[in-house]
BAFIDREN-979345 format. One record per residue (C-alpha): residue number from 1; x, y, z. Coordinates in steps of 0.1 Angstrom, whole numbers. Example, Ala and Ser with C-alpha at 12.3 -4.5 7.8 and 13.67 -1.06 7.14 Angstrom:
2
<n->1 east->123 north->-45 up->78>
<n->2 east->137 north->-11 up->71>
END
This chain:
378
<n->1 east->-338 north->-866 up->-677>
<n->2 east->-336 north->-835 up->-698>
<n->3 east->-372 north->-827 up->-690>
<n->4 east->-364 north->-829 up->-653>
<n->5 east->-335 north->-805 up->-655>
<n->6 east->-357 north->-780 up->-674>
<n->7 east->-384 north->-782 up->-647>
<n->8 east->-357 north->-776 up->-620>
<n->9 east->-344 north->-745 up->-639>
<n->10 east->-377 north->-730 up->-642>
<n->11 east->-385 north->-734 up->-604>
<n->12 east->-352 north->-718 up->-596>
<n->13 east->-359 north->-688 up->-619>
<n->14 east->-395 north->-683 up->-602>
<n->15 east->-381 north->-685 up->-567>
<n->16 east->-352 north->-656 up->-573>
<n->17 east->-374 north->-626 up->-572>
<n->18 east->-387 north->-638 up->-537>
<n->19 east->-353 north->-642 up->-523>
<n->20 east->-342 north->-606 up->-535>
<n->21 east->-372 north->-591 up->-519>
<n->22 east->-364 north->-607 up->-486>
<n->23 east->-329 north->-595 up->-486>
<n->24 east->-343 north->-559 up->-493>
<n->25 east->-367 north->-561 up->-464>
<n->26 east->-341 north->-569 up->-436>
<n->27 east->-309 north->-549 up->-446>
<n->28 east->-276 north->-555 up->-424>
<n->29 east->-272 north->-528 up->-398>
<n->30 east->-249 north->-500 up->-408>
<n->31 east->-231 north->-479 up->-384>
<n->32 east->-240 north->-441 up->-381>
<n->33 east->-212 north->-419 up->-391>
<n->34 east->-210 north->-386 up->-373>
<n->35 east->-189 north->-357 up->-388>
<n->36 east->-166 north->-341 up->-363>
<n->37 east->-180 north->-306 up->-371>
<n->38 east->-215 north->-319 up->-359>
<n->39 east->-203 north->-338 up->-329>
<n->40 east->-180 north->-309 up->-314>
<n->41 east->-202 north->-278 up->-321>
<n->42 east->-220 north->-269 up->-289>
<n->43 east->-258 north->-258 up->-292>
<n->44 east->-266 north->-224 up->-278>
<n->45 east->-289 north->-225 up->-250>
<n->46 east->-312 north->-198 up->-265>
<n->47 east->-315 north->-219 up->-298>
<n->48 east->-321 north->-253 up->-277>
<n->49 east->-349 north->-234 up->-256>
<n->50 east->-366 north->-217 up->-285>
<n->51 east->-387 north->-241 up->-306>
<n->52 east->-382 north->-242 up->-341>
<n->53 east->-350 north->-222 up->-337>
<n->54 east->-329 north->-222 up->-369>
<n->55 east->-298 north->-203 up->-356>
<n->56 east->-277 north->-205 up->-324>
<n->57 east->-270 north->-168 up->-325>
<n->58 east->-294 north->-147 up->-301>
<n->59 east->-312 north->-120 up->-321>
<n->60 east->-307 north->-82 up->-316>
<n->61 east->-338 north->-79 up->-294>
<n->62 east->-323 north->-105 up->-269>
<n->63 east->-291 north->-87 up->-268>
<n->64 east->-306 north->-53 up->-264>
<n->65 east->-327 north->-67 up->-233>
<n->66 east->-294 north->-83 up->-217>
<n->67 east->-275 north->-47 up->-220>
<n->68 east->-300 north->-29 up->-197>
<n->69 east->-272 north->-8 up->-180>
<n->70 east->-268 north->26 up->-191>
<n->71 east->-236 north->33 up->-210>
<n->72 east->-209 north->53 up->-193>
<n->73 east->-199 north->87 up->-207>
<n->74 east->-167 north->104 up->-194>
<n->75 east->-174 north->137 up->-179>
<n->76 east->-160 north->170 up->-190>
<n->77 east->-136 north->189 up->-167>
<n->78 east->-146 north->224 up->-153>
<n->79 east->-122 north->251 up->-153>
<n->80 east->-134 north->265 up->-118>
<n->81 east->-128 north->233 up->-98>
<n->82 east->-105 north->204 up->-94>
<n->83 east->-75 north->220 up->-114>
<n->84 east->-52 north->247 up->-109>
<n->85 east->-65 north->283 up->-117>
<n->86 east->-44 north->305 up->-139>
<n->87 east->-29 north->333 up->-118>
<n->88 east->-44 north->320 up->-87>
<n->89 east->-26 north->317 up->-53>
<n->90 east->-53 north->306 up->-30>
<n->91 east->-62 north->270 up->-20>
<n->92 east->-82 north->252 up->-45>
<n->93 east->-120 north->249 up->-38>
<n->94 east->-125 north->219 up->-14>
<n->95 east->-151 north->193 up->-21>
<n->96 east->-146 north->171 up->10>
<n->97 east->-154 north->179 up->48>
<n->98 east->-117 north->176 up->58>
<n->99 east->-107 north->199 up->29>
<n->100 east->-133 north->224 up->40>
<n->101 east->-120 north->223 up->77>
<n->102 east->-86 north->228 up->65>
<n->103 east->-95 north->256 up->42>
<n->104 east->-112 north->273 up->73>
<n->105 east->-83 north->268 up->94>
<n->106 east->-59 north->282 up->67>
<n->107 east->-81 north->314 up->62>
<n->108 east->-97 north->321 up->94>
<n->109 east->-68 north->310 up->120>
<n->110 east->-34 north->308 up->103>
<n->111 east->-35 north->338 up->79>
<n->112 east->-47 north->362 up->104>
<n->113 east->-21 north->352 up->130>
<n->114 east->7 north->353 up->103>
<n->115 east->-4 north->387 up->90>
<n->116 east->-6 north->403 up->123>
<n->117 east->28 north->389 up->135>
<n->118 east->46 north->398 up->103>
<n->119 east->32 north->434 up->105>
<n->120 east->40 north->437 up->142>
<n->121 east->76 north->425 up->136>
<n->122 east->79 north->448 up->106>
<n->123 east->68 north->478 up->124>
<n->124 east->89 north->471 up->153>
<n->125 east->120 north->467 up->133>
<n->126 east->112 north->500 up->114>
<n->127 east->107 north->518 up->148>
<n->128 east->140 north->504 up->163>
<n->129 east->160 north->513 up->135>
<n->130 east->147 north->549 up->134>
<n->131 east->144 north->555 up->172>
<n->132 east->176 north->539 up->184>
<n->133 east->199 north->548 up->155>
<n->134 east->234 north->562 up->163>
<n->135 east->227 north->598 up->154>
<n->136 east->199 north->600 up->180>
<n->137 east->218 north->579 up->207>
<n->138 east->253 north->590 up->209>
<n->139 east->253 north->572 up->242>
<n->140 east->243 north->536 up->240>
<n->141 east->218 north->522 up->265>
<n->142 east->233 north->499 up->290>
<n->143 east->201 north->479 up->299>
<n->144 east->207 north->444 up->305>
<n->145 east->172 north->429 up->309>
<n->146 east->135 north->437 up->313>
<n->147 east->114 north->411 up->332>
<n->148 east->82 north->422 up->318>
<n->149 east->92 north->422 up->283>
<n->150 east->109 north->387 up->287>
<n->151 east->75 north->373 up->303>
<n->152 east->56 north->387 up->274>
<n->153 east->77 north->375 up->245>
<n->154 east->77 north->340 up->263>
<n->155 east->42 north->336 up->269>
<n->156 east->27 north->353 up->238>
<n->157 east->44 north->327 up->216>
<n->158 east->31 north->297 up->237>
<n->159 east->-4 north->311 up->237>
<n->160 east->-1 north->315 up->198>
<n->161 east->10 north->279 up->195>
<n->162 east->-16 north->266 up->217>
<n->163 east->-42 north->284 up->195>
<n->164 east->-28 north->268 up->164>
<n->165 east->-20 north->234 up->178>
<n->166 east->-55 north->225 up->191>
<n->167 east->-74 north->226 up->157>
<n->168 east->-43 north->216 up->139>
<n->169 east->-42 north->183 up->159>
<n->170 east->-80 north->178 up->154>
<n->171 east->-76 north->183 up->116>
<n->172 east->-48 north->157 up->115>
<n->173 east->-65 north->132 up->134>
<n->174 east->-95 north->137 up->112>
<n->175 east->-75 north->134 up->81>
<n->176 east->-58 north->102 up->89>
<n->177 east->-83 north->82 up->109>
<n->178 east->-90 north->50 up->92>
<n->179 east->-124 north->55 up->73>
<n->180 east->-153 north->33 up->74>
<n->181 east->-151 north->28 up->37>
<n->182 east->-180 north->24 up->10>
<n->183 east->-154 north->18 up->-16>
<n->184 east->-117 north->7 up->-16>
<n->185 east->-93 north->15 up->-42>
<n->186 east->-58 north->4 up->-42>
<n->187 east->-34 north->29 up->-56>
<n->188 east->0 north->16 up->-71>
<n->189 east->28 north->40 up->-81>
<n->190 east->52 north->31 up->-108>
<n->191 east->78 north->52 up->-129>
<n->192 east->60 north->70 up->-143>
<n->193 east->23 north->63 up->-142>
<n->194 east->-4 north->51 up->-117>
<n->195 east->-23 north->17 up->-113>
<n->196 east->-58 north->17 up->-97>
<n->197 east->-73 north->-16 up->-85>
<n->198 east->-110 north->-21 up->-72>
<n->199 east->-112 north->-50 up->-50>
<n->200 east->-148 north->-44 up->-41>
<n->201 east->-159 north->-46 up->-77>
<n->202 east->-145 north->-77 up->-93>
<n->203 east->-107 north->-67 up->-86>
<n->204 east->-102 north->-52 up->-121>
<n->205 east->-73 north->-30 up->-127>
<n->206 east->-67 north->3 up->-146>
<n->207 east->-33 north->17 up->-157>
<n->208 east->-33 north->56 up->-161>
<n->209 east->-8 north->74 up->-182>
<n->210 east->-5 north->110 up->-190>
<n->211 east->-19 north->121 up->-224>
<n->212 east->8 north->137 up->-247>
<n->213 east->2 north->166 up->-268>
<n->214 east->-11 north->155 up->-302>
<n->215 east->-32 north->128 up->-284>
<n->216 east->-49 north->150 up->-257>
<n->217 east->-82 north->165 up->-265>
<n->218 east->-96 north->196 up->-248>
<n->219 east->-123 north->176 up->-231>
<n->220 east->-95 north->153 up->-217>
<n->221 east->-82 north->180 up->-193>
<n->222 east->-54 north->206 up->-191>
<n->223 east->-20 north->200 up->-205>
<n->224 east->2 north->178 up->-183>
<n->225 east->-26 north->167 up->-162>
<n->226 east->-51 north->148 up->-187>
<n->227 east->-49 north->111 up->-186>
<n->228 east->-61 north->81 up->-206>
<n->229 east->-77 north->62 up->-177>
<n->230 east->-92 north->83 up->-148>
<n->231 east->-101 north->68 up->-114>
<n->232 east->-139 north->69 up->-109>
<n->233 east->-156 north->69 up->-76>
<n->234 east->-192 north->77 up->-66>
<n->235 east->-202 north->110 up->-51>
<n->236 east->-209 north->110 up->-14>
<n->237 east->-192 north->78 up->-8>
<n->238 east->-164 north->73 up->17>
<n->239 east->-133 north->61 up->-4>
<n->240 east->-106 north->42 up->11>
<n->241 east->-72 north->44 up->-6>
<n->242 east->-46 north->17 up->0>
<n->243 east->-14 north->34 up->-13>
<n->244 east->19 north->15 up->-22>
<n->245 east->45 north->16 up->-50>
<n->246 east->63 north->-9 up->-73>
<n->247 east->96 north->8 up->-76>
<n->248 east->104 north->40 up->-58>
<n->249 east->88 north->63 up->-34>
<n->250 east->59 north->84 up->-51>
<n->251 east->32 north->103 up->-35>
<n->252 east->-6 north->103 up->-44>
<n->253 east->-19 north->139 up->-40>
<n->254 east->-52 north->155 up->-52>
<n->255 east->-54 north->192 up->-36>
<n->256 east->-94 north->195 up->-40>
<n->257 east->-96 north->164 up->-16>
<n->258 east->-71 north->176 up->7>
<n->259 east->-56 north->143 up->1>
<n->260 east->-17 north->133 up->1>
<n->261 east->-3 north->100 up->7>
<n->262 east->33 north->86 up->2>
<n->263 east->36 north->56 up->-19>
<n->264 east->64 north->34 up->-3>
<n->265 east->76 north->0 up->-19>
<n->266 east->68 north->-28 up->4>
<n->267 east->45 north->-8 up->24>
<n->268 east->7 north->-2 up->26>
<n->269 east->-3 north->33 up->37>
<n->270 east->-39 north->41 up->40>
<n->271 east->-60 north->73 up->37>
<n->272 east->-94 north->83 up->24>
<n->273 east->-118 north->109 up->11>
<n->274 east->-155 north->116 up->6>
<n->275 east->-162 north->139 up->-24>
<n->276 east->-195 north->157 up->-20>
<n->277 east->-195 north->174 up->-55>
<n->278 east->-194 north->156 up->-89>
<n->279 east->-167 north->167 up->-113>
<n->280 east->-133 north->160 up->-125>
<n->281 east->-105 north->165 up->-101>
<n->282 east->-65 north->166 up->-109>
<n->283 east->-36 north->159 up->-90>
<n->284 east->1 north->152 up->-93>
<n->285 east->28 north->128 up->-79>
<n->286 east->43 north->148 up->-51>
<n->287 east->74 north->131 up->-44>
<n->288 east->105 north->135 up->-67>
<n->289 east->106 north->98 up->-82>
<n->290 east->129 north->101 up->-112>
<n->291 east->132 north->120 up->-147>
<n->292 east->95 north->120 up->-157>
<n->293 east->82 north->129 up->-122>
<n->294 east->66 north->159 up->-135>
<n->295 east->47 north->137 up->-161>
<n->296 east->28 north->116 up->-137>
<n->297 east->-6 north->132 up->-132>
<n->298 east->-39 north->119 up->-113>
<n->299 east->-75 north->124 up->-127>
<n->300 east->-104 north->114 up->-106>
<n->301 east->-141 north->114 up->-118>
<n->302 east->-166 north->119 up->-90>
<n->303 east->-199 north->108 up->-105>
<n->304 east->-233 north->96 up->-95>
<n->305 east->-238 north->61 up->-82>
<n->306 east->-257 north->52 up->-114>
<n->307 east->-229 north->64 up->-135>
<n->308 east->-205 north->45 up->-113>
<n->309 east->-223 north->12 up->-117>
<n->310 east->-223 north->18 up->-155>
<n->311 east->-186 north->24 up->-154>
<n->312 east->-179 north->-6 up->-133>
<n->313 east->-200 north->-26 up->-159>
<n->314 east->-180 north->-12 up->-187>
<n->315 east->-147 north->-23 up->-172>
<n->316 east->-160 north->-58 up->-165>
<n->317 east->-165 north->-54 up->-130>
<n->318 east->-195 north->-60 up->-106>
<n->319 east->-212 north->-40 up->-80>
<n->320 east->-212 north->-54 up->-43>
<n->321 east->-240 north->-79 up->-41>
<n->322 east->-246 north->-83 up->-78>
<n->323 east->-240 north->-114 up->-97>
<n->324 east->-215 north->-114 up->-125>
<n->325 east->-231 north->-112 up->-161>
<n->326 east->-230 north->-146 up->-177>
<n->327 east->-219 north->-150 up->-214>
<n->328 east->-252 north->-161 up->-232>
<n->329 east->-232 north->-183 up->-256>
<n->330 east->-213 north->-201 up->-230>
<n->331 east->-225 north->-237 up->-219>
<n->332 east->-231 north->-240 up->-181>
<n->333 east->-212 north->-269 up->-168>
<n->334 east->-231 north->-296 up->-151>
<n->335 east->-232 north->-298 up->-113>
<n->336 east->-208 north->-324 up->-98>
<n->337 east->-240 north->-340 up->-78>
<n->338 east->-259 north->-346 up->-110>
<n->339 east->-236 north->-351 up->-137>
<n->340 east->-227 north->-386 up->-144>
<n->341 east->-197 north->-400 up->-159>
<n->342 east->-188 north->-392 up->-195>
<n->343 east->-195 north->-420 up->-218>
<n->344 east->-164 north->-432 up->-239>
<n->345 east->-161 north->-422 up->-276>
<n->346 east->-168 north->-451 up->-300>
<n->347 east->-139 north->-462 up->-318>
<n->348 east->-133 north->-442 up->-350>
<n->349 east->-154 north->-413 up->-339>
<n->350 east->-146 north->-377 up->-328>
<n->351 east->-149 north->-373 up->-291>
<n->352 east->-174 north->-345 up->-281>
<n->353 east->-159 north->-311 up->-272>
<n->354 east->-156 north->-304 up->-234>
<n->355 east->-183 north->-280 up->-220>
<n->356 east->-173 north->-242 up->-217>
<n->357 east->-179 north->-229 up->-181>
<n->358 east->-199 north->-198 up->-181>
<n->359 east->-178 north->-169 up->-171>
<n->360 east->-184 north->-131 up->-170>
<n->361 east->-170 north->-107 up->-191>
<n->362 east->-132 north->-104 up->-186>
<n->363 east->-119 north->-75 up->-166>
<n->364 east->-109 north->-47 up->-189>
<n->365 east->-73 north->-40 up->-180>
<n->366 east->-50 north->-15 up->-197>
<n->367 east->-15 north->-27 up->-202>
<n->368 east->-2 north->5 up->-218>
<n->369 east->33 north->16 up->-210>
<n->370 east->41 north->48 up->-196>
<n->371 east->54 north->61 up->-229>
<n->372 east->29 north->45 up->-251>
<n->373 east->10 north->76 up->-260>
<n->374 east->16 north->84 up->-296>
<n->375 east->26 north->120 up->-304>
<n->376 east->49 north->147 up->-296>
<n->377 east->66 north->151 up->-263>
<n->378 east->48 north->173 up->-236>
END
């Protein structure tokens, strides 16, 4: 009996290593554990498309290729155009066809007529005062009327007014005719700054405030006319202005464009211009609107179409017909027609992060208040 037990124990010891090897060859299934960081981190499309990529960040060459648009550089103003001339009393040099017509009308028609009438009336007054003074006419004249003189002084003013009225009405019709615009800018007056919106270029918005002394630099423009954000338009383009106000009545006026339009709350007024010469052009609010009415300047950059496109891109806008620039690090959402239902998350595991839609650069807006410039008062 003892011998039988010994044999059984020996057989058991001999079979033990085989059982251990069998268990090691077929281990029990172990659930995979995924860390939340690994599950929620989206993979950059650039890294996924590049074989052997080790980083999700695009390299400098790819970024440089993406930024192919030239950078916009603010142009410096010129002292001989677009701003008041010290000691000058003439109309500013005009850069629009309407302004050139108005300047011609002023210089060639109005000024000669006004000069001739003023000289004639002055000479007539001097002659009458000298010729018919009491010392030379002790017996006053009893003339009651003169038909010829009455006809002359009635017809002459009528003819003069007709000469003035015909080109004047033509000029007004041309100035306020609704333009067939290449570009639309909405101008909004506020106490005491301007807001510019570009609905044709992504509907981005600018807020333009006067630069105070201590902040203003010489290249920004003259004192009381320099602003932090200028309106920018392309040269040779017909620009339609839709003018309104958020508070009280203002008036948008740029003398070099021969443009002036009231900004009335609750009303949209329309005018336009076509600038034929690049440069910086200044204007001011021309309707008394409160305590800081005199500190509400206007500045307009007229640039080439290439510079305008670069400026629009720098503000996050788009040119008409151009697709918005997509963020390369954003994940493009799946199309509803091809995307299947999302798989439910396994119990105890972190749910995957939602896809981030591809969006262009956010519109660059300025929310600066009218008194936000740091520095001394103007």
